[in-house]
A tleap script that builds the chain and sets N, CA, C and O, in Angstrom:
source leaprc.protein.ff14SB
mol = sequence {
  NMET ARG TYR GLN HIE ILE VAL ILE ALA VAL
  ASP LEU ASN GLY ASP ASN SER LYS LEU LEU
  GLN LYS GLY ALA ALA LEU ALA SER ALA CYS
  ASP ALA LYS LEU SER LEU ILE HIE VAL GLU
  ILE HIE HIE ALA PRO TYR TYR ALA SER LEU
  GLY LEU GLN THR HIE HIE TYR SER GLY GLU
  VAL PRO LEU GLU VAL LYS THR ARG LYS GLN
  LEU THR ASP LEU ALA LEU ARG SER SER TYR
  PRO ILE PRO ASP VAL ILE MET VAL SER GLY
  GLU LEU VAL PRO ALA LEU ARG LYS GLU ILE
  LYS ALA HIE GLY ILE ASP LEU LEU ILE PHE
  GLY HIE HIE HIE ASP MET TRP SER ASN LEU
  PHE SER ALA THR ARG GLN ALA ILE ASN ASN
  LEU ASP VAL ASP LEU LEU VAL ILE PRO LEU
  GLN MET GLU SER GLU VAL CLEU
}
set mol.1.N position { -40.635 25.719 35.717 }
set mol.1.CA position { -39.214 25.994 35.597 }
set mol.1.C position { -38.558 24.906 34.758 }
set mol.1.O position { -38.854 23.721 34.914 }
set mol.2.N position { -37.689 25.312 33.892 }
set mol.2.CA position { -36.983 24.384 33.021 }
set mol.2.C position { -35.513 24.356 33.430 }
set mol.2.O position { -34.839 25.386 33.405 }
set mol.3.N position { -35.017 23.182 33.804 }
set mol.3.CA position { -33.616 23.045 34.194 }
set mol.3.C position { -32.726 23.072 32.960 }
set mol.3.O position { -33.093 22.567 31.899 }
set mol.4.N position { -31.549 23.671 33.120 }
set mol.4.CA position { -30.603 23.750 32.013 }
set mol.4.C position { -29.370 22.883 32.222 }
set mol.4.O position { -28.787 22.390 31.257 }
set mol.5.N position { -28.968 22.695 33.480 }
set mol.5.CA position { -27.805 21.846 33.758 }
set mol.5.C position { -28.090 20.996 34.992 }
set mol.5.O position { -28.104 21.486 36.121 }
set mol.6.N position { -28.314 19.728 34.746 }
set mol.6.CA position { -28.613 18.756 35.792 }
set mol.6.C position { -27.346 17.951 36.063 }
set mol.6.O position { -26.685 17.489 35.134 }
set mol.7.N position { -27.018 17.789 37.328 }
set mol.7.CA position { -25.820 17.050 37.702 }
set mol.7.C position { -26.188 15.953 38.690 }
set mol.7.O position { -26.914 16.181 39.658 }
set mol.8.N position { -25.673 14.762 38.424 }
set mol.8.CA position { -25.892 13.610 39.298 }
set mol.8.C position { -24.655 13.429 40.166 }
set mol.8.O position { -23.554 13.239 39.650 }
set mol.9.N position { -24.834 13.487 41.486 }
set mol.9.CA position { -23.741 13.234 42.432 }
set mol.9.C position { -23.629 11.726 42.603 }
set mol.9.O position { -24.581 11.073 43.030 }
set mol.10.N position { -22.478 11.178 42.274 }
set mol.10.CA position { -22.316 9.727 42.320 }
set mol.10.C position { -21.274 9.312 43.336 }
set mol.10.O position { -20.269 9.989 43.553 }
set mol.11.N position { -21.547 8.183 43.944 }
set mol.11.CA position { -20.627 7.512 44.854 }
set mol.11.C position { -20.112 6.308 44.087 }
set mol.11.O position { -20.898 5.449 43.687 }
set mol.12.N position { -18.836 6.231 43.881 }
set mol.12.CA position { -18.287 5.167 43.042 }
set mol.12.C position { -18.228 3.812 43.736 }
set mol.12.O position { -17.755 2.840 43.147 }
set mol.13.N position { -18.697 3.732 44.970 }
set mol.13.CA position { -18.718 2.463 45.690 }
set mol.13.C position { -20.059 1.750 45.581 }
set mol.13.O position { -20.202 0.629 46.068 }
set mol.14.N position { -21.031 2.375 44.956 }
set mol.14.CA position { -22.372 1.795 44.928 }
set mol.14.C position { -22.942 1.702 43.532 }
set mol.14.O position { -22.278 2.022 42.547 }
set mol.15.N position { -24.172 1.263 43.465 }
set mol.15.CA position { -24.881 1.145 42.204 }
set mol.15.C position { -25.550 2.480 41.902 }
set mol.15.O position { -26.383 2.953 42.675 }
set mol.16.N position { -25.187 3.075 40.793 }
set mol.16.CA position { -25.707 4.376 40.412 }
set mol.16.C position { -26.725 4.288 39.278 }
set mol.16.O position { -27.115 5.315 38.722 }
set mol.17.N position { -27.161 3.080 38.925 }
set mol.17.CA position { -28.041 2.924 37.773 }
set mol.17.C position { -29.375 3.647 37.948 }
set mol.17.O position { -29.886 4.228 36.990 }
set mol.18.N position { -29.945 3.625 39.142 }
set mol.18.CA position { -31.214 4.315 39.376 }
set mol.18.C position { -31.047 5.824 39.218 }
set mol.18.O position { -31.913 6.496 38.660 }
set mol.19.N position { -29.932 6.348 39.710 }
set mol.19.CA position { -29.664 7.773 39.576 }
set mol.19.C position { -29.483 8.148 38.103 }
set mol.19.O position { -29.987 9.177 37.653 }
set mol.20.N position { -28.762 7.309 37.357 }
set mol.20.CA position { -28.570 7.560 35.926 }
set mol.20.C position { -29.900 7.566 35.179 }
set mol.20.O position { -30.144 8.434 34.341 }
set mol.21.N position { -30.756 6.597 35.486 }
set mol.21.CA position { -32.061 6.511 34.819 }
set mol.21.C position { -32.897 7.756 35.091 }
set mol.21.O position { -33.444 8.353 34.164 }
set mol.22.N position { -32.996 8.142 36.344 }
set mol.22.CA position { -33.809 9.310 36.705 }
set mol.22.C position { -33.216 10.591 36.115 }
set mol.22.O position { -33.948 11.426 35.585 }
set mol.23.N position { -31.910 10.746 36.205 }
set mol.23.CA position { -31.257 11.929 35.663 }
set mol.23.C position { -31.419 12.033 34.158 }
set mol.23.O position { -31.682 13.115 33.632 }
set mol.24.N position { -31.264 10.908 33.461 }
set mol.24.CA position { -31.410 10.900 32.006 }
set mol.24.C position { -32.839 11.239 31.598 }
set mol.24.O position { -33.048 12.000 30.654 }
set mol.25.N position { -33.821 10.684 32.296 }
set mol.25.CA position { -35.226 10.965 31.970 }
set mol.25.C position { -35.550 12.443 32.183 }
set mol.25.O position { -36.213 13.064 31.352 }
set mol.26.N position { -35.087 12.993 33.281 }
set mol.26.CA position { -35.365 14.398 33.571 }
set mol.26.C position { -34.637 15.330 32.599 }
set mol.26.O position { -35.216 16.304 32.117 }
set mol.27.N position { -33.371 15.030 32.316 }
set mol.27.CA position { -32.606 15.851 31.372 }
set mol.27.C position { -33.232 15.802 29.982 }
set mol.27.O position { -33.290 16.813 29.282 }
set mol.28.N position { -33.693 14.635 29.595 }
set mol.28.CA position { -34.349 14.494 28.294 }
set mol.28.C position { -35.631 15.312 28.231 }
set mol.28.O position { -35.884 15.997 27.239 }
set mol.29.N position { -36.438 15.244 29.279 }
set mol.29.CA position { -37.700 15.997 29.320 }
set mol.29.C position { -37.456 17.504 29.305 }
set mol.29.O position { -38.263 18.253 28.755 }
set mol.30.N position { -36.363 17.954 29.895 }
set mol.30.CA position { -36.052 19.384 29.981 }
set mol.30.C position { -35.117 19.854 28.870 }
set mol.30.O position { -34.855 21.050 28.736 }
set mol.31.N position { -34.614 18.906 28.072 }
set mol.31.CA position { -33.597 19.216 27.068 }
set mol.31.C position { -32.415 19.925 27.736 }
set mol.31.O position { -31.917 20.940 27.251 }
set mol.32.N position { -31.988 19.358 28.858 }
set mol.32.CA position { -30.931 19.953 29.675 }
set mol.32.C position { -29.612 19.226 29.489 }
set mol.32.O position { -29.584 18.077 29.049 }
set mol.33.N position { -28.540 19.887 29.821 }
set mol.33.CA position { -27.228 19.259 29.869 }
set mol.33.C position { -27.200 18.355 31.101 }
set mol.33.O position { -27.718 18.720 32.156 }
set mol.34.N position { -26.598 17.188 30.966 }
set mol.34.CA position { -26.483 16.248 32.081 }
set mol.34.C position { -25.008 15.963 32.329 }
set mol.34.O position { -24.256 15.671 31.399 }
set mol.35.N position { -24.603 16.051 33.587 }
set mol.35.CA position { -23.219 15.787 33.978 }
set mol.35.C position { -23.206 14.902 35.220 }
set mol.35.O position { -24.222 14.720 35.891 }
set mol.36.N position { -22.037 14.364 35.502 }
set mol.36.CA position { -21.802 13.615 36.739 }
set mol.36.C position { -20.812 14.401 37.586 }
set mol.36.O position { -19.936 15.088 37.059 }
set mol.37.N position { -20.958 14.294 38.898 }
set mol.37.CA position { -19.970 14.861 39.806 }
set mol.37.C position { -19.645 13.836 40.882 }
set mol.37.O position { -20.518 13.128 41.384 }
set mol.38.N position { -18.368 13.779 41.217 }
set mol.38.CA position { -17.919 12.935 42.324 }
set mol.38.C position { -17.030 13.798 43.208 }
set mol.38.O position { -16.052 14.387 42.746 }
set mol.39.N position { -17.386 13.861 44.483 }
set mol.39.CA position { -16.589 14.610 45.445 }
set mol.39.C position { -15.875 13.592 46.328 }
set mol.39.O position { -16.507 12.830 47.060 }
set mol.40.N position { -14.568 13.595 46.246 }
set mol.40.CA position { -13.755 12.746 47.116 }
set mol.40.C position { -13.685 13.451 48.462 }
set mol.40.O position { -12.890 14.370 48.660 }
set mol.41.N position { -14.533 13.004 49.383 }
set mol.41.CA position { -14.664 13.667 50.679 }
set mol.41.C position { -13.554 13.203 51.608 }
set mol.41.O position { -13.218 12.020 51.657 }
set mol.42.N position { -12.999 14.144 52.334 }
set mol.42.CA position { -11.985 13.812 53.328 }
set mol.42.C position { -12.691 13.313 54.586 }
set mol.42.O position { -13.225 14.106 55.362 }
set mol.43.N position { -12.693 12.004 54.780 }
set mol.43.CA position { -13.402 11.394 55.909 }
set mol.43.C position { -12.567 11.312 57.182 }
set mol.43.O position { -13.087 10.935 58.232 }
set mol.44.N position { -11.309 11.651 57.113 }
set mol.44.CA position { -10.428 11.463 58.261 }
set mol.44.C position { -10.990 12.025 59.566 }
set mol.44.O position { -10.910 11.341 60.586 }
set mol.45.N position { -11.556 13.240 59.588 }
set mol.45.CA position { -12.073 13.761 60.867 }
set mol.45.C position { -13.205 12.893 61.441 }
set mol.45.O position { -13.305 12.735 62.658 }
set mol.46.N position { -14.055 12.331 60.568 }
set mol.46.CA position { -15.151 11.498 61.042 }
set mol.46.C position { -14.625 10.191 61.639 }
set mol.46.O position { -15.056 9.770 62.713 }
set mol.47.N position { -13.692 9.557 60.931 }
set mol.47.CA position { -13.144 8.301 61.420 }
set mol.47.C position { -12.357 8.509 62.710 }
set mol.47.O position { -12.440 7.695 63.630 }
set mol.48.N position { -11.599 9.592 62.775 }
set mol.48.CA position { -10.814 9.869 63.974 }
set mol.48.C position { -11.728 10.061 65.179 }
set mol.48.O position { -11.409 9.612 66.280 }
set mol.49.N position { -12.872 10.732 64.973 }
set mol.49.CA position { -13.787 10.957 66.087 }
set mol.49.C position { -14.406 9.651 66.578 }
set mol.49.O position { -14.836 9.555 67.727 }
set mol.50.N position { -14.450 8.647 65.703 }
set mol.50.CA position { -14.972 7.337 66.098 }
set mol.50.C position { -13.862 6.405 66.597 }
set mol.50.O position { -14.126 5.276 67.009 }
set mol.51.N position { -12.621 6.893 66.554 }
set mol.51.CA position { -11.498 6.074 66.997 }
set mol.51.C position { -11.066 5.059 65.956 }
set mol.51.O position { -10.431 4.061 66.298 }
set mol.52.N position { -11.397 5.292 64.691 }
set mol.52.CA position { -11.041 4.372 63.617 }
set mol.52.C position { -9.895 4.944 62.797 }
set mol.52.O position { -9.706 6.159 62.736 }
set mol.53.N position { -9.136 4.059 62.168 }
set mol.53.CA position { -8.063 4.503 61.290 }
set mol.53.C position { -8.629 4.757 59.901 }
set mol.53.O position { -9.650 4.186 59.518 }
set mol.54.N position { -7.956 5.615 59.158 }
set mol.54.CA position { -8.368 5.860 57.776 }
set mol.54.C position { -7.615 4.919 56.854 }
set mol.54.O position { -6.519 4.461 57.176 }
set mol.55.N position { -8.212 4.637 55.709 }
set mol.55.CA position { -7.590 3.792 54.698 }
set mol.55.C position { -7.009 4.684 53.623 }
set mol.55.O position { -7.679 5.599 53.144 }
set mol.56.N position { -5.800 4.436 53.249 }
set mol.56.CA position { -5.166 5.218 52.198 }
set mol.56.C position { -5.002 4.342 50.960 }
set mol.56.O position { -4.543 3.204 51.055 }
set mol.57.N position { -5.375 4.869 49.817 }
set mol.57.CA position { -5.253 4.148 48.550 }
set mol.57.C position { -3.789 3.950 48.218 }
set mol.57.O position { -3.013 4.904 48.271 }
set mol.58.N position { -3.393 2.731 47.876 }
set mol.58.CA position { -1.995 2.468 47.562 }
set mol.58.C position { -1.857 1.612 46.308 }
set mol.58.O position { -0.926 0.813 46.209 }
set mol.59.N position { -2.757 1.763 45.359 }
set mol.59.CA position { -2.705 1.008 44.115 }
set mol.59.C position { -1.648 1.553 43.183 }
set mol.59.O position { -1.073 2.615 43.422 }
set mol.60.N position { -1.398 0.806 42.107 }
set mol.60.CA position { -0.384 1.226 41.145 }
set mol.60.C position { -0.887 2.377 40.276 }
set mol.60.O position { -0.108 3.255 39.904 }
set mol.61.N position { -2.168 2.380 39.952 }
set mol.61.CA position { -2.744 3.441 39.142 }
set mol.61.C position { -3.099 4.605 40.063 }
set mol.61.O position { -3.735 4.394 41.095 }
set mol.62.N position { -2.703 5.828 39.714 }
set mol.62.CA position { -3.055 6.977 40.571 }
set mol.62.C position { -4.573 7.061 40.761 }
set mol.62.O position { -5.347 6.787 39.844 }
set mol.63.N position { -4.971 7.443 41.965 }
set mol.63.CA position { -6.389 7.495 42.313 }
set mol.63.C position { -7.180 8.385 41.366 }
set mol.63.O position { -8.300 8.038 40.991 }
set mol.64.N position { -6.624 9.522 40.973 }
set mol.64.CA position { -7.336 10.435 40.075 }
set mol.64.C position { -7.617 9.783 38.726 }
set mol.64.O position { -8.702 9.955 38.171 }
set mol.65.N position { -6.655 9.038 38.196 }
set mol.65.CA position { -6.830 8.352 36.903 }
set mol.65.C position { -7.897 7.262 37.038 }
set mol.65.O position { -8.756 7.116 36.167 }
set mol.66.N position { -7.838 6.514 38.114 }
set mol.66.CA position { -8.815 5.449 38.360 }
set mol.66.C position { -10.230 6.032 38.496 }
set mol.66.O position { -11.184 5.500 37.927 }
set mol.67.N position { -10.354 7.119 39.248 }
set mol.67.CA position { -11.655 7.755 39.454 }
set mol.67.C position { -12.209 8.297 38.145 }
set mol.67.O position { -13.387 8.099 37.848 }
set mol.68.N position { -11.383 8.978 37.356 }
set mol.68.CA position { -11.847 9.524 36.070 }
set mol.68.C position { -12.324 8.411 35.153 }
set mol.68.O position { -13.334 8.573 34.470 }
set mol.69.N position { -11.621 7.283 35.122 }
set mol.69.CA position { -12.042 6.155 34.287 }
set mol.69.C position { -13.392 5.607 34.754 }
set mol.69.O position { -14.260 5.314 33.932 }
set mol.70.N position { -13.571 5.470 36.068 }
set mol.70.CA position { -14.850 4.983 36.595 }
set mol.70.C position { -15.990 5.932 36.225 }
set mol.70.O position { -17.070 5.483 35.840 }
set mol.71.N position { -15.757 7.230 36.341 }
set mol.71.CA position { -16.784 8.212 36.000 }
set mol.71.C position { -17.102 8.186 34.505 }
set mol.71.O position { -18.266 8.255 34.112 }
set mol.72.N position { -16.074 8.088 33.686 }
set mol.72.CA position { -16.275 8.033 32.232 }
set mol.72.C position { -17.042 6.778 31.847 }
set mol.72.O position { -17.960 6.840 31.029 }
set mol.73.N position { -16.679 5.647 32.424 }
set mol.73.CA position { -17.396 4.395 32.155 }
set mol.73.C position { -18.859 4.509 32.582 }
set mol.73.O position { -19.752 4.038 31.877 }
set mol.74.N position { -19.103 5.129 33.724 }
set mol.74.CA position { -20.466 5.316 34.210 }
set mol.74.C position { -21.251 6.219 33.262 }
set mol.74.O position { -22.411 5.936 32.962 }
set mol.75.N position { -20.642 7.290 32.791 }
set mol.75.CA position { -21.304 8.214 31.859 }
set mol.75.C position { -21.698 7.497 30.573 }
set mol.75.O position { -22.743 7.794 29.993 }
set mol.76.N position { -20.884 6.569 30.131 }
set mol.76.CA position { -21.178 5.828 28.892 }
set mol.76.C position { -22.368 4.884 29.046 }
set mol.76.O position { -22.957 4.468 28.048 }
set mol.77.N position { -22.728 4.543 30.275 }
set mol.77.CA position { -23.881 3.655 30.519 }
set mol.77.C position { -25.206 4.403 30.515 }
set mol.77.O position { -26.263 3.777 30.594 }
set mol.78.N position { -25.170 5.720 30.426 }
set mol.78.CA position { -26.386 6.520 30.462 }
set mol.78.C position { -27.109 6.474 29.115 }
set mol.78.O position { -26.478 6.408 28.060 }
set mol.79.N position { -28.422 6.509 29.169 }
set mol.79.CA position { -29.223 6.556 27.948 }
set mol.79.C position { -29.287 7.967 27.373 }
set mol.79.O position { -29.816 8.161 26.278 }
set mol.80.N position { -28.761 8.944 28.087 }
set mol.80.CA position { -28.746 10.342 27.665 }
set mol.80.C position { -27.282 10.792 27.658 }
set mol.80.O position { -26.525 10.390 28.541 }
set mol.81.N position { -26.868 11.601 26.703 }
set mol.81.CA position { -25.448 12.003 26.653 }
set mol.81.C position { -24.986 12.726 27.911 }
set mol.81.O position { -25.656 13.625 28.419 }
set mol.82.N position { -23.833 12.311 28.394 }
set mol.82.CA position { -23.184 12.962 29.533 }
set mol.82.C position { -21.801 13.397 29.070 }
set mol.82.O position { -20.847 12.621 29.137 }
set mol.83.N position { -21.690 14.653 28.593 }
set mol.83.CA position { -20.406 15.099 28.044 }
set mol.83.C position { -19.347 15.440 29.099 }
set mol.83.O position { -18.153 15.428 28.798 }
set mol.84.N position { -19.769 15.741 30.318 }
set mol.84.CA position { -18.816 16.178 31.345 }
set mol.84.C position { -18.905 15.330 32.596 }
set mol.84.O position { -19.989 14.978 33.061 }
set mol.85.N position { -17.739 15.013 33.127 }
set mol.85.CA position { -17.654 14.439 34.470 }
set mol.85.C position { -16.795 15.397 35.283 }
set mol.85.O position { -15.744 15.857 34.836 }
set mol.86.N position { -17.267 15.681 36.477 }
set mol.86.CA position { -16.596 16.653 37.341 }
set mol.86.C position { -16.046 15.898 38.551 }
set mol.86.O position { -16.783 15.209 39.256 }
set mol.87.N position { -14.747 16.039 38.778 }
set mol.87.CA position { -14.098 15.418 39.931 }
set mol.87.C position { -13.522 16.508 40.812 }
set mol.87.O position { -12.780 17.372 40.344 }
set mol.88.N position { -13.865 16.463 42.084 }
set mol.88.CA position { -13.301 17.409 43.044 }
set mol.88.C position { -13.022 16.668 44.344 }
set mol.88.O position { -13.532 15.571 44.570 }
set mol.89.N position { -12.218 17.273 45.184 }
set mol.89.CA position { -11.979 16.679 46.497 }
set mol.89.C position { -12.053 17.772 47.542 }
set mol.89.O position { -11.845 18.951 47.254 }
set mol.90.N position { -12.351 17.359 48.751 }
set mol.90.CA position { -12.443 18.300 49.862 }
set mol.90.C position { -13.722 18.085 50.633 }
set mol.90.O position { -14.349 17.029 50.555 }
set mol.91.N position { -14.096 19.103 51.376 }
set mol.91.CA position { -15.340 19.037 52.134 }
set mol.91.C position { -16.502 19.166 51.155 }
set mol.91.O position { -16.437 19.952 50.211 }
set mol.92.N position { -17.551 18.403 51.377 }
set mol.92.CA position { -18.644 18.274 50.425 }
set mol.92.C position { -19.298 19.598 50.049 }
set mol.92.O position { -19.319 19.957 48.872 }
set mol.93.N position { -19.825 20.321 51.013 }
set mol.93.CA position { -20.615 21.520 50.712 }
set mol.93.C position { -19.777 22.610 50.028 }
set mol.93.O position { -20.213 23.143 49.008 }
set mol.94.N position { -18.600 22.960 50.546 }
set mol.94.CA position { -17.814 23.979 49.831 }
set mol.94.C position { -17.426 23.552 48.413 }
set mol.94.O position { -17.426 24.371 47.494 }
set mol.95.N position { -17.096 22.276 48.239 }
set mol.95.CA position { -16.735 21.787 46.910 }
set mol.95.C position { -17.926 21.879 45.959 }
set mol.95.O position { -17.778 22.298 44.811 }
set mol.96.N position { -19.108 21.486 46.440 }
set mol.96.CA position { -20.303 21.567 45.600 }
set mol.96.C position { -20.667 23.016 45.287 }
set mol.96.O position { -21.030 23.330 44.154 }
set mol.97.N position { -20.575 23.895 46.273 }
set mol.97.CA position { -20.877 25.319 46.038 }
set mol.97.C position { -20.015 25.878 44.904 }
set mol.97.O position { -20.504 26.576 44.015 }
set mol.98.N position { -18.748 25.560 44.957 }
set mol.98.CA position { -17.806 26.044 43.944 }
set mol.98.C position { -18.191 25.530 42.554 }
set mol.98.O position { -18.200 26.292 41.587 }
set mol.99.N position { -18.506 24.242 42.460 }
set mol.99.CA position { -18.827 23.650 41.160 }
set mol.99.C position { -20.188 24.106 40.644 }
set mol.99.O position { -20.375 24.255 39.436 }
set mol.100.N position { -21.133 24.326 41.544 }
set mol.100.CA position { -22.461 24.828 41.150 }
set mol.100.C position { -22.305 26.182 40.469 }
set mol.100.O position { -22.904 26.441 39.425 }
set mol.101.N position { -21.502 27.026 41.068 }
set mol.101.CA position { -21.277 28.362 40.509 }
set mol.101.C position { -20.480 28.286 39.200 }
set mol.101.O position { -20.827 28.946 38.221 }
set mol.102.N position { -19.424 27.489 39.188 }
set mol.102.CA position { -18.540 27.408 38.022 }
set mol.102.C position { -19.227 26.808 36.795 }
set mol.102.O position { -18.926 27.194 35.666 }
set mol.103.N position { -20.146 25.870 37.012 }
set mol.103.CA position { -20.761 25.144 35.895 }
set mol.103.C position { -22.223 25.517 35.645 }
set mol.103.O position { -22.860 24.938 34.764 }
set mol.104.N position { -22.757 26.459 36.392 }
set mol.104.CA position { -24.142 26.859 36.179 }
set mol.104.C position { -25.131 25.742 36.453 }
set mol.104.O position { -26.112 25.591 35.724 }
set mol.105.N position { -24.889 24.963 37.487 }
set mol.105.CA position { -25.748 23.829 37.846 }
set mol.105.C position { -27.018 24.364 38.503 }
set mol.105.O position { -26.955 25.173 39.428 }
set mol.106.N position { -28.183 23.900 38.012 }
set mol.106.CA position { -29.432 24.357 38.624 }
set mol.106.C position { -30.258 23.223 39.229 }
set mol.106.O position { -31.295 23.483 39.840 }
set mol.107.N position { -29.821 21.975 39.072 }
set mol.107.CA position { -30.435 20.837 39.763 }
set mol.107.C position { -29.362 19.815 40.057 }
set mol.107.O position { -28.603 19.414 39.175 }
set mol.108.N position { -29.309 19.400 41.308 }
set mol.108.CA position { -28.352 18.395 41.760 }
set mol.108.C position { -29.132 17.182 42.230 }
set mol.108.O position { -30.026 17.301 43.068 }
set mol.109.N position { -28.797 16.007 41.691 }
set mol.109.CA position { -29.479 14.767 42.048 }
set mol.109.C position { -28.578 13.963 42.984 }
set mol.109.O position { -27.412 13.709 42.682 }
set mol.110.N position { -29.141 13.571 44.119 }
set mol.110.CA position { -28.447 12.763 45.114 }
set mol.110.C position { -29.190 11.455 45.313 }
set mol.110.O position { -30.411 11.399 45.167 }
set mol.111.N position { -28.459 10.410 45.644 }
set mol.111.CA position { -29.064 9.171 46.121 }
set mol.111.C position { -28.924 9.148 47.632 }
set mol.111.O position { -28.008 9.756 48.185 }
set mol.112.N position { -29.838 8.443 48.304 }
set mol.112.CA position { -29.760 8.358 49.759 }
set mol.112.C position { -30.155 6.960 50.214 }
set mol.112.O position { -31.239 6.468 49.901 }
set mol.113.N position { -29.242 6.329 50.965 }
set mol.113.CA position { -29.517 5.019 51.569 }
set mol.113.C position { -30.146 5.238 52.933 }
set mol.113.O position { -29.853 6.220 53.615 }
set mol.114.N position { -30.999 4.329 53.316 }
set mol.114.CA position { -31.636 4.401 54.634 }
set mol.114.C position { -30.964 3.384 55.556 }
set mol.114.O position { -31.559 2.369 55.918 }
set mol.115.N position { -29.733 3.668 55.924 }
set mol.115.CA position { -29.011 2.783 56.831 }
set mol.115.C position { -28.373 3.623 57.941 }
set mol.115.O position { -28.434 4.852 57.919 }
set mol.116.N position { -27.770 2.949 58.895 }
set mol.116.CA position { -27.203 3.636 60.048 }
set mol.116.C position { -26.124 4.645 59.644 }
set mol.116.O position { -26.137 5.780 60.119 }
set mol.117.N position { -25.196 4.246 58.777 }
set mol.117.CA position { -24.100 5.132 58.396 }
set mol.117.C position { -24.599 6.354 57.640 }
set mol.117.O position { -24.108 7.465 57.845 }
set mol.118.N position { -25.580 6.142 56.761 }
set mol.118.CA position { -26.123 7.278 56.008 }
set mol.118.C position { -26.862 8.241 56.926 }
set mol.118.O position { -26.891 9.445 56.674 }
set mol.119.N position { -27.455 7.717 57.980 }
set mol.119.CA position { -28.131 8.591 58.924 }
set mol.119.C position { -27.145 9.358 59.804 }
set mol.119.O position { -27.405 10.502 60.179 }
set mol.120.N position { -26.018 8.733 60.133 }
set mol.120.CA position { -25.003 9.402 60.952 }
set mol.120.C position { -24.220 10.437 60.151 }
set mol.120.O position { -23.969 11.542 60.632 }
set mol.121.N position { -23.836 10.075 58.927 }
set mol.121.CA position { -22.982 10.931 58.100 }
set mol.121.C position { -23.662 11.204 56.769 }
set mol.121.O position { -23.125 10.846 55.721 }
set mol.122.N position { -24.806 11.814 56.787 }
set mol.122.CA position { -25.592 12.022 55.581 }
set mol.122.C position { -25.080 13.185 54.745 }
set mol.122.O position { -25.206 14.347 55.132 }
set mol.123.N position { -24.502 12.860 53.599 }
set mol.123.CA position { -24.085 13.896 52.661 }
set mol.123.C position { -25.301 14.619 52.114 }
set mol.123.O position { -25.253 15.821 51.854 }
set mol.124.N position { -26.379 13.893 51.941 }
set mol.124.CA position { -27.602 14.486 51.416 }
set mol.124.C position { -28.148 15.537 52.369 }
set mol.124.O position { -28.545 16.620 51.939 }
set mol.125.N position { -28.172 15.226 53.655 }
set mol.125.CA position { -28.668 16.183 54.642 }
set mol.125.C position { -27.811 17.449 54.646 }
set mol.125.O position { -28.335 18.557 54.751 }
set mol.126.N position { -26.496 17.280 54.533 }
set mol.126.CA position { -25.600 18.438 54.476 }
set mol.126.C position { -25.945 19.317 53.273 }
set mol.126.O position { -25.990 20.542 53.385 }
set mol.127.N position { -26.189 18.684 52.125 }
set mol.127.CA position { -26.516 19.431 50.905 }
set mol.127.C position { -27.847 20.155 51.053 }
set mol.127.O position { -27.956 21.328 50.695 }
set mol.128.N position { -28.849 19.477 51.572 }
set mol.128.CA position { -30.174 20.074 51.738 }
set mol.128.C position { -30.093 21.312 52.630 }
set mol.128.O position { -30.708 22.338 52.339 }
set mol.129.N position { -29.342 21.208 53.699 }
set mol.129.CA position { -29.271 22.300 54.668 }
set mol.129.C position { -28.362 23.456 54.251 }
set mol.129.O position { -28.454 24.542 54.822 }
set mol.130.N position { -27.489 23.243 53.269 }
set mol.130.CA position { -26.464 24.252 53.004 }
set mol.130.C position { -26.330 24.733 51.563 }
set mol.130.O position { -25.579 25.675 51.312 }
set mol.131.N position { -27.020 24.131 50.623 }
set mol.131.CA position { -26.877 24.552 49.227 }
set mol.131.C position { -28.098 25.321 48.752 }
set mol.131.O position { -29.229 25.022 49.134 }
set mol.132.N position { -27.846 26.312 47.916 }
set mol.132.CA position { -28.924 27.129 47.359 }
set mol.132.C position { -29.178 26.739 45.904 }
set mol.132.O position { -29.098 27.576 45.005 }
set mol.133.N position { -29.481 25.485 45.689 }
set mol.133.CA position { -29.792 24.960 44.366 }
set mol.133.C position { -30.870 23.896 44.563 }
set mol.133.O position { -30.961 23.298 45.635 }
set mol.134.N position { -31.675 23.658 43.551 }
set mol.134.CA position { -32.689 22.612 43.668 }
set mol.134.C position { -32.011 21.256 43.805 }
set mol.134.O position { -31.012 20.977 43.141 }
set mol.135.N position { -32.569 20.417 44.675 }
set mol.135.CA position { -32.048 19.069 44.900 }
set mol.135.C position { -33.150 18.055 44.680 }
set mol.135.O position { -34.296 18.269 45.074 }
set mol.136.N position { -32.796 16.953 44.050 }
set mol.136.CA position { -33.689 15.810 43.913 }
set mol.136.C position { -33.026 14.662 44.659 }
set mol.136.O position { -31.920 14.249 44.308 }
set mol.137.N position { -33.687 14.148 45.677 }
set mol.137.CA position { -33.140 13.062 46.486 }
set mol.137.C position { -33.884 11.780 46.127 }
set mol.137.O position { -35.108 11.705 46.236 }
set mol.138.N position { -33.130 10.779 45.702 }
set mol.138.CA position { -33.700 9.515 45.267 }
set mol.138.C position { -33.323 8.434 46.268 }
set mol.138.O position { -32.139 8.194 46.504 }
set mol.139.N position { -34.327 7.774 46.862 }
set mol.139.CA position { -34.010 6.712 47.823 }
set mol.139.C position { -33.373 5.517 47.118 }
set mol.139.O position { -33.816 5.098 46.048 }
set mol.140.N position { -32.334 4.985 47.736 }
set mol.140.CA position { -31.620 3.837 47.184 }
set mol.140.C position { -31.682 2.672 48.165 }
set mol.140.O position { -31.705 2.865 49.381 }
set mol.141.N position { -31.709 1.483 47.626 }
set mol.141.CA position { -31.700 0.289 48.470 }
set mol.141.C position { -30.288 -0.231 48.583 }
set mol.141.O position { -29.506 -0.156 47.636 }
set mol.142.N position { -29.968 -0.760 49.747 }
set mol.142.CA position { -28.701 -1.440 49.932 }
set mol.142.C position { -28.816 -2.807 49.269 }
set mol.142.O position { -29.920 -3.330 49.121 }
set mol.143.N position { -27.682 -3.393 48.867 }
set mol.143.CA position { -27.700 -4.700 48.206 }
set mol.143.C position { -28.419 -5.752 49.050 }
set mol.143.O position { -29.110 -6.616 48.510 }
set mol.144.N position { -28.261 -5.682 50.363 }
set mol.144.CA position { -28.889 -6.674 51.246 }
set mol.144.C position { -30.395 -6.516 51.297 }
set mol.144.O position { -31.101 -7.441 51.701 }
set mol.145.N position { -30.913 -5.325 50.883 }
set mol.145.CA position { -32.345 -5.077 50.903 }
set mol.145.C position { -33.040 -5.547 49.631 }
set mol.145.O position { -34.259 -5.716 49.603 }
set mol.146.N position { -32.241 -5.758 48.565 }
set mol.146.CA position { -32.803 -6.155 47.277 }
set mol.146.C position { -33.205 -7.624 47.347 }
set mol.146.O position { -32.433 -8.467 47.805 }
set mol.147.N position { -34.408 -7.921 46.894 }
set mol.147.CA position { -34.879 -9.313 46.932 }
set mol.147.C position { -34.333 -10.144 45.821 }
set mol.147.O position { -34.644 -11.332 45.729 }
savepdb mol mol.pdb
quit
């Protein structure tokens, strides 16, 4: 099978270089379009269930403008052209389903940390269990795990 549109799901709080490298290599081998997607997930229900308060962004630059700049800067660091960055907000699986259909995505690349929070609130597990598209899950190390 030859992929035509590969999308890397990125978390703007972490290091995405490994995901970029793997996505670029695979897109190059398949001569596929490569894009980035960032889903601004509404975490409020999770934090409320733990008895924690949510943090609200209050910077001078609107969050959407800041996020688009971060995604564009990340796309420019890729060794393979990334013409599109996709920004959406909402619940992860419905947002991804919508974008998969709208953009003809046939492979979604996720990173996964092996820590307590990732095991409790795994976006990757949600995607694996609920999306009808090929997924590539790449293990990521936390900064404290890097030697």
